[in-house]
Z-matrix of the N, CA and C atoms (Angstrom, degrees):
N
C 1 1.448
C 2 1.529 1 109.42
N 3 1.312 2 116.04 1 141.95
C 4 1.462 3 121.21 2 179.79
C 5 1.523 4 108.59 3 -76.05
N 6 1.338 5 115.60 4 125.91
C 7 1.473 6 119.84 5 -172.75
C 8 1.515 7 113.97 6 -70.53
N 9 1.354 8 118.28 7 -32.08
C 10 1.469 9 119.10 8 -174.61
C 11 1.516 10 111.47 9 -81.52
N 12 1.308 11 121.17 10 -10.03
C 13 1.467 12 122.89 11 177.13
C 14 1.514 13 109.27 12 -81.96
N 15 1.323 14 115.55 13 138.75
C 16 1.459 15 119.29 14 176.31
C 17 1.513 16 108.39 15 -75.16
N 18 1.304 17 116.48 16 135.70
C 19 1.453 18 121.58 17 177.97
C 20 1.502 19 107.58 18 -91.78
N 21 1.327 20 117.34 19 116.30
C 22 1.452 21 122.63 20 -175.73
C 23 1.510 22 111.54 21 -111.98
N 24 1.311 23 116.08 22 150.66
C 25 1.455 24 121.90 23 -178.13
C 26 1.532 25 109.47 24 -107.90
N 27 1.338 26 115.90 25 130.01
C 28 1.453 27 121.10 26 -176.60
C 29 1.531 28 109.05 27 -127.01
N 30 1.313 29 116.21 28 132.33
C 31 1.458 30 121.75 29 168.51
C 32 1.519 31 106.16 30 -98.35
N 33 1.323 32 117.43 31 117.90
C 34 1.467 33 123.83 32 -179.02
C 35 1.519 34 107.67 33 -106.26
N 36 1.353 35 115.92 34 120.20
C 37 1.438 36 121.27 35 -177.03
C 38 1.532 37 109.03 36 -120.96
N 39 1.330 38 115.77 37 109.35
C 40 1.477 39 120.08 38 -178.57
C 41 1.518 40 108.93 39 -156.25
N 42 1.331 41 116.73 40 133.40
C 43 1.450 42 120.15 41 -179.73
C 44 1.529 43 114.03 42 -81.31
N 45 1.305 44 117.90 43 -8.64
C 46 1.475 45 122.03 44 175.50
C 47 1.542 46 106.32 45 -86.01
N 48 1.340 47 115.30 46 98.07
C 49 1.450 48 121.29 47 -172.82
C 50 1.530 49 112.37 48 -57.36
N 51 1.331 50 118.13 49 -46.02
C 52 1.467 51 120.53 50 -178.92
C 53 1.529 52 111.80 51 -61.90
N 54 1.323 53 116.78 52 -44.09
C 55 1.463 54 120.79 53 178.08
C 56 1.540 55 110.33 54 -62.53
N 57 1.320 56 116.36 55 -45.10
C 58 1.481 57 120.42 56 -178.92
C 59 1.512 58 111.14 57 -61.91
N 60 1.338 59 117.22 58 -42.31
C 61 1.476 60 120.25 59 -179.93
C 62 1.527 61 110.74 60 -66.94
N 63 1.320 62 117.61 61 -41.53
C 64 1.459 63 120.90 62 178.62
C 65 1.528 64 111.41 63 -63.21
N 66 1.318 65 116.61 64 -47.76
C 67 1.458 66 120.31 65 -179.83
C 68 1.516 67 110.36 66 -64.93
N 69 1.330 68 117.69 67 -42.40
C 70 1.465 69 119.78 68 176.77
C 71 1.530 70 111.29 69 -56.85
N 72 1.323 71 117.11 70 -47.97
C 73 1.467 72 121.14 71 179.92
C 74 1.530 73 111.51 72 -59.27
N 75 1.322 74 116.08 73 -43.71
C 76 1.483 75 119.30 74 179.76
C 77 1.536 76 111.35 75 -64.79
N 78 1.313 77 116.91 76 -40.13
C 79 1.468 78 120.11 77 179.09
C 80 1.528 79 111.56 78 -68.65
N 81 1.333 80 116.63 79 -39.58
C 82 1.451 81 120.08 80 177.71
C 83 1.524 82 110.88 81 -61.94
N 84 1.349 83 115.94 82 -38.69
C 85 1.478 84 119.18 83 177.95
C 86 1.519 85 110.94 84 -64.65
N 87 1.343 86 116.73 85 -23.95
C 88 1.468 87 121.40 86 178.65
C 89 1.519 88 111.13 87 -96.72
N 90 1.328 89 116.75 88 21.35
C 91 1.480 90 124.79 89 174.31
C 92 1.524 91 115.03 90 69.41
N 93 1.323 92 117.38 91 30.46
C 94 1.448 93 121.39 92 171.13
C 95 1.522 94 107.53 93 -95.70
N 96 1.328 95 116.66 94 144.48
C 97 1.458 96 120.92 95 170.49
C 98 1.542 97 105.29 96 -94.23
N 99 1.331 98 117.28 97 124.41
C 100 1.459 99 121.36 98 -170.54
C 101 1.538 100 110.88 99 -125.71
N 102 1.323 101 114.25 100 130.77
C 103 1.467 102 122.33 101 169.64
C 104 1.512 103 105.09 102 -110.60
N 105 1.351 104 116.87 103 141.12
C 106 1.447 105 122.07 104 -178.38
C 107 1.528 106 111.08 105 -115.56
N 108 1.334 107 116.40 106 136.67
C 109 1.444 108 122.51 107 172.13
C 110 1.543 109 106.24 108 -129.73
N 111 1.337 110 116.54 109 152.81
C 112 1.457 111 119.59 110 -173.91
C 113 1.520 112 114.46 111 -108.26
N 114 1.314 113 117.99 112 7.16
C 115 1.463 114 122.37 113 168.35
C 116 1.527 115 107.39 114 -163.96
N 117 1.325 116 115.64 115 170.55
C 118 1.459 117 120.12 116 -175.87
C 119 1.512 118 114.47 117 -61.32
N 120 1.327 119 116.80 118 -36.74
C 121 1.458 120 119.66 119 -179.79
C 122 1.525 121 110.78 120 -66.56
N 123 1.329 122 116.78 121 -43.31
C 124 1.462 123 120.36 122 176.74
C 125 1.531 124 110.04 123 -63.93
N 126 1.318 125 116.56 124 -35.79
C 127 1.470 126 121.08 125 175.66
C 128 1.505 127 111.68 126 -60.55
N 129 1.339 128 117.62 127 -45.74
C 130 1.466 129 121.83 128 176.77
C 131 1.516 130 110.52 129 -62.08
N 132 1.320 131 117.95 130 -41.59
C 133 1.447 132 121.55 131 178.89
C 134 1.530 133 110.52 132 -61.51
N 135 1.318 134 117.26 133 -42.45
C 136 1.493 135 121.82 134 -179.58
C 137 1.519 136 111.36 135 -63.66
N 138 1.355 137 116.93 136 -30.37
C 139 1.446 138 120.75 137 -178.18
C 140 1.543 139 111.96 138 -67.18
N 141 1.305 140 117.95 139 -15.67
C 142 1.469 141 120.66 140 177.28
C 143 1.513 142 111.18 141 -65.78
N 144 1.339 143 117.74 142 -32.44
C 145 1.466 144 121.07 143 -176.45
C 146 1.540 145 113.07 144 -116.57
N 147 1.305 146 118.26 145 -19.16
C 148 1.457 147 122.03 146 -175.77
C 149 1.520 148 109.14 147 -116.08
N 150 1.335 149 115.88 148 123.06
C 151 1.459 150 121.75 149 -177.78
C 152 1.534 151 109.45 150 -104.45
N 153 1.352 152 117.95 151 92.45
C 154 1.462 153 120.02 152 -176.51
C 155 1.518 154 112.58 153 -79.01
N 156 1.324 155 115.12 154 158.52
C 157 1.467 156 121.01 155 171.32
C 158 1.526 157 109.64 156 -84.35
N 159 1.350 158 116.39 157 -26.88
C 160 1.465 159 122.88 158 -178.29
C 161 1.512 160 108.58 159 -146.93
N 162 1.331 161 116.91 160 147.02
C 163 1.456 162 122.28 161 171.50
C 164 1.522 163 107.54 162 -112.41
N 165 1.319 164 116.75 163 124.02
C 166 1.462 165 122.13 164 170.80
C 167 1.522 166 106.26 165 -103.69
N 168 1.344 167 115.84 166 124.13
C 169 1.449 168 118.54 167 -174.96
C 170 1.504 169 112.56 168 -136.96
N 171 1.334 170 114.30 169 140.61
C 172 1.463 171 120.87 170 167.21
C 173 1.542 172 106.14 171 -68.94
N 174 1.306 173 116.91 172 165.85
C 175 1.453 174 121.18 173 179.90
C 176 1.528 175 110.93 174 -95.69
N 177 1.334 176 116.44 175 -55.13
C 178 1.455 177 121.01 176 -176.13
C 179 1.522 178 109.66 177 -96.31
N 180 1.360 179 115.31 178 113.61
C 181 1.459 180 121.93 179 -179.47
C 182 1.519 181 109.20 180 -144.67
N 183 1.341 182 116.72 181 160.38
C 184 1.454 183 119.20 182 176.56
C 185 1.529 184 111.63 183 -70.71
N 186 1.298 185 116.97 184 164.88
C 187 1.462 186 126.90 185 178.00
C 188 1.514 187 112.99 186 65.16
N 189 1.323 188 118.13 187 -60.90
C 190 1.465 189 122.11 188 -177.19
C 191 1.508 190 108.11 189 -144.39
N 192 1.330 191 117.25 190 120.09
C 193 1.477 192 120.47 191 -178.43
C 194 1.528 193 111.19 192 -70.62
N 195 1.309 194 114.82 193 166.80
C 196 1.461 195 120.19 194 176.07
C 197 1.517 196 112.02 195 -59.92
N 198 1.330 197 116.40 196 -41.37
C 199 1.487 198 119.51 197 -179.03
C 200 1.537 199 110.11 198 -67.70
N 201 1.327 200 117.26 199 -38.97
C 202 1.459 201 119.56 200 178.01
C 203 1.521 202 111.00 201 -64.98
N 204 1.321 203 116.64 202 -39.96
C 205 1.465 204 120.16 203 176.29
C 206 1.531 205 110.21 204 -64.71
N 207 1.319 206 117.07 205 -41.81
C 208 1.463 207 122.76 206 177.60
C 209 1.524 208 111.40 207 -55.52
N 210 1.336 209 115.71 208 -47.14
C 211 1.480 210 121.12 209 179.99
C 212 1.532 211 110.45 210 -61.66
N 213 1.335 212 117.44 211 -43.20
C 214 1.473 213 120.40 212 -178.92
C 215 1.538 214 111.31 213 -67.43
N 216 1.323 215 117.93 214 -39.21
C 217 1.444 216 121.01 215 177.99
C 218 1.524 217 110.60 216 -65.91
N 219 1.319 218 116.62 217 -44.58
C 220 1.471 219 121.06 218 -177.80
C 221 1.531 220 111.11 219 -67.68
N 222 1.324 221 117.53 220 -24.75
C 223 1.472 222 122.07 221 178.60
C 224 1.520 223 112.78 222 -82.99
N 225 1.319 224 117.75 223 -4.38
C 226 1.474 225 122.49 224 -179.67
C 227 1.533 226 108.18 225 -105.23
N 228 1.325 227 118.90 226 109.08
C 229 1.456 228 121.60 227 -172.59
C 230 1.530 229 115.88 228 -50.31
N 231 1.336 230 117.35 229 -40.86
C 232 1.472 231 118.27 230 -177.59
C 233 1.518 232 113.39 231 -74.67
N 234 1.351 233 118.26 232 -9.93
C 235 1.455 234 121.10 233 179.10
C 236 1.543 235 112.38 234 -117.40
N 237 1.301 236 117.33 235 -7.31
C 238 1.473 237 121.92 236 -170.53
C 239 1.537 238 113.22 237 -59.61
N 240 1.325 239 118.16 238 -25.81
C 241 1.470 240 119.24 239 -177.06
C 242 1.525 241 113.73 240 -86.50
N 243 1.326 242 118.19 241 -2.64
C 244 1.474 243 120.31 242 179.02
C 245 1.518 244 109.17 243 -69.78
N 246 1.322 245 117.98 244 121.37
C 247 1.495 246 119.82 245 178.79
C 248 1.520 247 111.40 246 -74.29
N 249 1.318 248 114.86 247 149.44
C 250 1.453 249 123.67 248 177.65
C 251 1.527 250 110.29 249 -111.57
N 252 1.309 251 115.41 250 143.54
C 253 1.458 252 122.48 251 169.07
C 254 1.509 253 105.58 252 -125.12
N 255 1.342 254 117.07 253 115.67
C 256 1.447 255 120.57 254 -178.90
C 257 1.519 256 111.34 255 -95.69
N 258 1.327 257 113.96 256 142.87
C 259 1.463 258 121.77 257 176.95
C 260 1.512 259 106.35 258 -131.54
N 261 1.333 260 117.77 259 133.55
C 262 1.453 261 120.74 260 -178.51
C 263 1.521 262 110.91 261 -142.22
N 264 1.312 263 114.66 262 147.48
C 265 1.452 264 120.98 263 173.34
C 266 1.521 265 112.16 264 -89.61
N 267 1.329 266 116.41 265 -10.41
C 268 1.457 267 121.48 266 -177.64
C 269 1.523 268 110.39 267 -83.54
N 270 1.324 269 115.84 268 135.22
C 271 1.466 270 120.91 269 178.45
C 272 1.531 271 108.26 270 -104.87
N 273 1.302 272 115.82 271 19.14
C 274 1.466 273 122.92 272 -173.78
C 275 1.532 274 111.44 273 -77.21
N 276 1.314 275 115.81 274 132.38
C 277 1.448 276 121.18 275 178.49
C 278 1.541 277 111.95 276 -63.76
N 279 1.346 278 116.58 277 -26.36
C 280 1.468 279 119.55 278 178.28
C 281 1.515 280 111.23 279 -64.55
N 282 1.358 281 116.60 280 -35.64
C 283 1.480 282 120.12 281 178.23
C 284 1.539 283 109.25 282 -64.05
N 285 1.335 284 116.17 283 -42.97
C 286 1.460 285 119.43 284 179.46
C 287 1.536 286 111.23 285 -66.48
N 288 1.331 287 116.70 286 -37.82
C 289 1.464 288 120.49 287 177.71
C 290 1.510 289 110.89 288 -64.36
N 291 1.346 290 116.65 289 -42.01
C 292 1.482 291 120.59 290 177.30
C 293 1.527 292 110.06 291 -63.87
N 294 1.322 293 116.61 292 -39.06
C 295 1.472 294 120.65 293 178.06
C 296 1.526 295 111.13 294 -59.23
N 297 1.301 296 115.85 295 -46.82
C 298 1.483 297 119.02 296 178.75
C 299 1.528 298 110.36 297 -64.03
N 300 1.322 299 117.37 298 -37.05
C 301 1.480 300 121.73 299 -177.92
C 302 1.527 301 110.66 300 -63.78
N 303 1.328 302 118.15 301 -37.62
C 304 1.470 303 119.55 302 -178.76
C 305 1.537 304 112.08 303 -91.65
N 306 1.323 305 118.12 304 -1.51
C 307 1.469 306 120.74 305 175.23
C 308 1.509 307 114.29 306 98.10
N 309 1.323 308 117.93 307 20.20
C 310 1.470 309 121.38 308 178.37
C 311 1.520 310 107.79 309 -107.43
N 312 1.341 311 115.43 310 131.36
C 313 1.448 312 118.00 311 -179.72
C 314 1.520 313 112.83 312 -121.17
N 315 1.312 314 118.02 313 -7.89
C 316 1.452 315 120.76 314 -179.68
C 317 1.502 316 112.89 315 -115.04
N 318 1.347 317 115.96 316 112.74
C 319 1.449 318 120.40 317 177.85
C 320 1.543 319 107.14 318 -132.93
N 321 1.332 320 115.50 319 129.88
C 322 1.453 321 120.03 320 173.24
C 323 1.518 322 107.80 321 -95.38
N 324 1.317 323 115.50 322 142.05
C 325 1.466 324 119.52 323 -178.67
C 326 1.518 325 111.31 324 -100.77
N 327 1.348 326 115.18 325 137.40
C 328 1.467 327 121.41 326 175.96
C 329 1.520 328 108.48 327 -73.81
N 330 1.292 329 119.46 328 144.27
C 331 1.460 330 125.72 329 -1.32
C 332 1.526 331 110.09 330 -75.83
N 333 1.296 332 117.02 331 139.06
C 334 1.451 333 122.36 332 -179.35
C 335 1.519 334 110.48 333 -103.22
N 336 1.288 335 115.24 334 154.16
C 337 1.454 336 122.66 335 176.72
C 338 1.529 337 106.02 336 -93.48
N 339 1.319 338 117.71 337 133.49
C 340 1.459 339 121.02 338 -178.25
C 341 1.522 340 111.78 339 -58.75
N 342 1.322 341 117.40 340 -30.32
C 343 1.482 342 119.82 341 176.79
C 344 1.513 343 111.27 342 -65.11
N 345 1.334 344 116.27 343 -38.46
C 346 1.479 345 120.48 344 175.98
C 347 1.516 346 110.45 345 -57.09
N 348 1.347 347 115.11 346 -48.58
C 349 1.446 348 120.29 347 -178.98
C 350 1.519 349 111.61 348 -63.12
N 351 1.342 350 115.50 349 -47.23
C 352 1.470 351 118.73 350 -179.42
C 353 1.518 352 111.35 351 -61.29
N 354 1.322 353 117.82 352 -39.37
C 355 1.475 354 120.46 353 178.76
C 356 1.532 355 110.73 354 -64.82
N 357 1.331 356 117.00 355 -43.43
C 358 1.468 357 119.75 356 179.25
C 359 1.535 358 111.04 357 -67.68
N 360 1.320 359 118.21 358 -37.61
C 361 1.458 360 121.43 359 177.12
C 362 1.537 361 109.92 360 -63.86
N 363 1.307 362 116.13 361 -44.80
C 364 1.463 363 119.59 362 177.31
C 365 1.515 364 111.35 363 -58.18
N 366 1.328 365 116.84 364 -46.31
C 367 1.461 366 121.55 365 178.18
C 368 1.525 367 111.26 366 -59.17
N 369 1.346 368 115.92 367 -47.97
C 370 1.470 369 120.79 368 -177.74
C 371 1.539 370 111.85 369 -64.37
N 372 1.337 371 117.03 370 -44.83
C 373 1.438 372 119.26 371 -175.74
C 374 1.524 373 112.84 372 -78.02
N 375 1.305 374 117.35 373 -27.59
C 376 1.487 375 119.58 374 178.26
C 377 1.526 376 111.57 375 -76.44
N 378 1.307 377 116.93 376 -22.24
C 379 1.472 378 120.86 377 -178.24
C 380 1.529 379 111.58 378 -88.99
N 381 1.320 380 118.48 379 5.45
C 382 1.472 381 120.99 380 -178.48
C 383 1.504 382 110.67 381 -94.67
């Protein structure tokens, strides 16, 4: 591992298993420590033991959506400061309207470029 790079922790929450594994592998190669969950409820469960610097989450997932998970995290004082990066395959204006309603303004659309994600992660983690 390169010593001068900051080692960051990411919780990746996405129900598309292949996408989640690919993104996890790419982030690990860029010296991120990554935990993966496949829906919002599993993401909340992982937060009990894993303290990420950033949460990357899909929006539409079974059991608990990304926005519902976002609301629960933001309502928990010890986790409220964790930044979220949302990624979605939906181009639906309703998703963007819901994002604005819950206080999210940054959503990347799938397919995403790994450089886009790395740049956003750098911005989010450097501003903490």
